Residue frames as qw, qx, qy, qz and C-alpha x, y, z in Angstrom:
[[0.425, -0.608, 0.592, -0.315, -238.30, -12.70, 126.29],
 [0.679, 0.178, -0.711, -0.042, -236.80, -16.14, 126.62],
 [0.650, -0.524, 0.379, -0.399, -237.46, -18.34, 129.65],
 [0.550, 0.280, -0.784, 0.064, -235.26, -21.33, 130.47],
 [0.749, -0.474, 0.188, -0.422, -236.51, -23.76, 133.13],
 [0.313, 0.385, -0.855, 0.153, -234.23, -26.30, 134.82],
 [0.824, -0.299, 0.056, -0.477, -235.94, -29.33, 136.30],
 [0.107, -0.324, 0.933, -0.110, -234.89, -32.49, 138.07],
 [0.787, -0.037, -0.369, -0.493, -236.81, -35.59, 137.05],
 [0.455, -0.434, 0.701, -0.337, -236.74, -37.72, 140.18],
 [0.662, 0.010, 0.748, -0.044, -236.25, -41.32, 139.18],
 [0.135, -0.076, 0.703, 0.695, -236.43, -40.25, 135.55],
 [0.053, 0.575, 0.808, 0.116, -240.20, -39.79, 135.72],
 [0.010, 0.461, 0.200, 0.865, -242.00, -36.60, 134.72],
 [0.545, -0.678, -0.427, -0.249, -244.41, -37.07, 137.62],
 [0.703, -0.534, -0.205, 0.422, -241.53, -36.59, 140.04],
 [0.477, 0.488, 0.040, 0.730, -240.17, -33.43, 138.43],
 [0.368, -0.798, -0.259, 0.401, -239.08, -30.47, 140.51],
 [0.385, 0.835, 0.009, 0.392, -238.08, -27.06, 139.17],
 [0.707, -0.447, -0.130, 0.532, -234.70, -25.99, 140.55],
 [0.289, -0.430, 0.140, 0.844, -233.94, -22.91, 138.48],
 [0.449, 0.797, 0.402, 0.023, -235.02, -20.34, 135.92],
 [0.351, -0.241, 0.244, 0.871, -233.31, -17.97, 133.54],
 [0.331, 0.831, 0.426, -0.133, -235.18, -15.05, 131.99],
 [0.452, -0.106, 0.341, 0.818, -233.52, -13.29, 129.06],
 [0.253, 0.865, 0.402, -0.161, -234.81, -9.93, 127.82],
 [0.519, 0.412, 0.180, 0.727, -233.45, -7.69, 125.10],
 [0.229, -0.778, -0.266, 0.520, -232.62, -4.22, 126.42],
 [0.114, -0.324, 0.404, 0.848, -231.68, -2.83, 123.03],
 [0.582, 0.438, 0.057, -0.683, -233.87, -2.29, 119.99],
 [0.869, 0.172, 0.463, 0.004, -233.28, -5.78, 118.59],
 [0.300, 0.819, -0.416, -0.257, -230.35, -4.58, 116.55],
 [0.850, 0.314, -0.422, 0.023, -228.06, -7.15, 114.90],
 [0.467, 0.150, -0.639, 0.593, -225.68, -6.73, 117.88],
 [0.494, -0.663, -0.267, -0.496, -228.00, -6.63, 120.90],
 [0.016, 0.342, -0.684, 0.644, -227.72, -6.23, 124.67],
 [0.658, -0.353, -0.605, -0.277, -229.58, -8.49, 127.08],
 [0.368, -0.475, 0.528, -0.600, -230.56, -8.47, 130.76],
 [0.662, -0.024, -0.743, -0.098, -230.52, -11.96, 132.24],
 [0.523, -0.480, 0.391, -0.586, -232.23, -12.76, 135.55],
 [0.577, 0.125, -0.807, 0.024, -231.29, -16.10, 137.08],
 [0.624, -0.476, 0.305, -0.540, -232.95, -17.82, 140.03],
 [0.489, 0.148, -0.854, 0.096, -231.99, -20.99, 141.84],
 [0.703, -0.540, -0.193, -0.421, -234.22, -22.62, 144.46],
 [0.538, -0.602, 0.539, -0.242, -233.27, -24.03, 147.85],
 [0.690, 0.308, -0.652, -0.058, -231.12, -27.14, 147.57],
 [0.772, -0.545, 0.170, -0.280, -231.73, -29.45, 150.55],
 [0.955, 0.088, -0.121, 0.257, -228.89, -31.75, 149.47],
 [0.562, 0.322, -0.210, 0.733, -226.23, -29.02, 149.76],
 [0.310, -0.676, -0.479, 0.466, -228.16, -26.86, 152.25],
 [0.216, 0.038, 0.213, 0.952, -227.78, -23.93, 149.83],
 [0.212, 0.601, 0.489, -0.596, -230.45, -21.25, 150.12],
 [0.484, 0.720, 0.456, 0.200, -232.38, -19.85, 147.18],
 [0.303, -0.528, 0.148, 0.779, -230.61, -17.06, 145.33],
 [0.517, 0.790, 0.328, 0.033, -231.01, -14.71, 142.42],
 [0.429, -0.395, 0.300, 0.755, -228.65, -12.81, 140.14],
 [0.508, 0.829, 0.193, -0.133, -228.95, -10.30, 137.31],
 [0.514, -0.319, 0.450, 0.657, -226.22, -10.17, 134.66],
 [0.461, 0.774, 0.001, -0.434, -225.89, -8.47, 131.30],
 [0.682, 0.076, 0.537, 0.490, -224.67, -9.77, 127.96],
 [0.152, 0.806, -0.050, -0.570, -223.58, -6.91, 125.72],
 [0.278, 0.642, -0.519, -0.491, -223.06, -6.73, 121.97],
 [0.536, -0.023, 0.844, 0.007, -224.33, -10.27, 121.29],
 [0.202, 0.168, -0.642, -0.720, -224.94, -11.20, 117.65],
 [0.667, 0.127, 0.358, -0.641, -228.67, -11.94, 117.36],
 [0.727, 0.385, -0.435, -0.367, -228.03, -14.21, 114.35],
 [0.155, 0.337, -0.907, 0.200, -226.28, -16.74, 116.61],
 [0.519, -0.282, -0.798, -0.123, -228.02, -19.73, 118.14],
 [0.544, -0.703, -0.072, -0.452, -230.21, -19.25, 121.19],
 [0.900, -0.319, -0.176, 0.240, -227.85, -21.65, 122.98],
 [0.534, 0.324, -0.148, 0.767, -225.03, -19.21, 122.40],
 [0.218, -0.633, 0.037, -0.742, -227.00, -16.52, 124.24],
 [0.826, -0.518, -0.119, -0.187, -227.90, -18.89, 127.08],
 [0.856, -0.026, -0.187, 0.481, -224.25, -19.95, 127.33],
 [0.272, 0.497, -0.137, 0.812, -223.14, -16.31, 127.43],
 [0.507, -0.655, -0.010, -0.561, -225.57, -15.68, 130.30],
 [0.923, -0.347, -0.134, 0.095, -224.25, -18.69, 132.20],
 [0.684, 0.237, -0.184, 0.664, -220.67, -17.53, 131.62],
 [0.040, -0.616, 0.119, -0.778, -221.50, -14.10, 133.07],
 [0.745, -0.572, -0.057, -0.339, -223.20, -15.71, 136.07],
 [0.918, -0.137, -0.171, 0.329, -220.16, -17.91, 136.73],
 [0.429, 0.439, -0.178, 0.769, -217.85, -14.87, 136.49],
 [0.327, -0.621, 0.089, -0.707, -220.02, -13.25, 139.15],
 [0.023, -0.264, 0.851, -0.452, -219.55, -16.26, 141.45],
 [0.742, -0.042, 0.097, -0.662, -223.07, -17.66, 141.05]]
C-alpha cells in the first residue's frame, strides 16, 4: 500500500503543519505488470472555503507497474477530478 499525505506548513514552519488530505493506494490485482488499484482519498474540513470533509474511492485499471509512483498518484488524482472531487 502507498500512503500520500498532504500537509500545509503554516508560515513555512514544520511546527505549524496541518494535515489536509490523504490518499491510500492499494493493488487489487496480483501485482502483475499491468495492475489495477483501488484509491481512497480523504480531504479534511477547510475553514477557509467552508467545505466539509469528504472521501472518495476511485479505481485505476491496467496501470503499468514499471512506471513511476508519481504516474500512479497522478492517475488517481485524474480519476478523482473526473468524479468531481
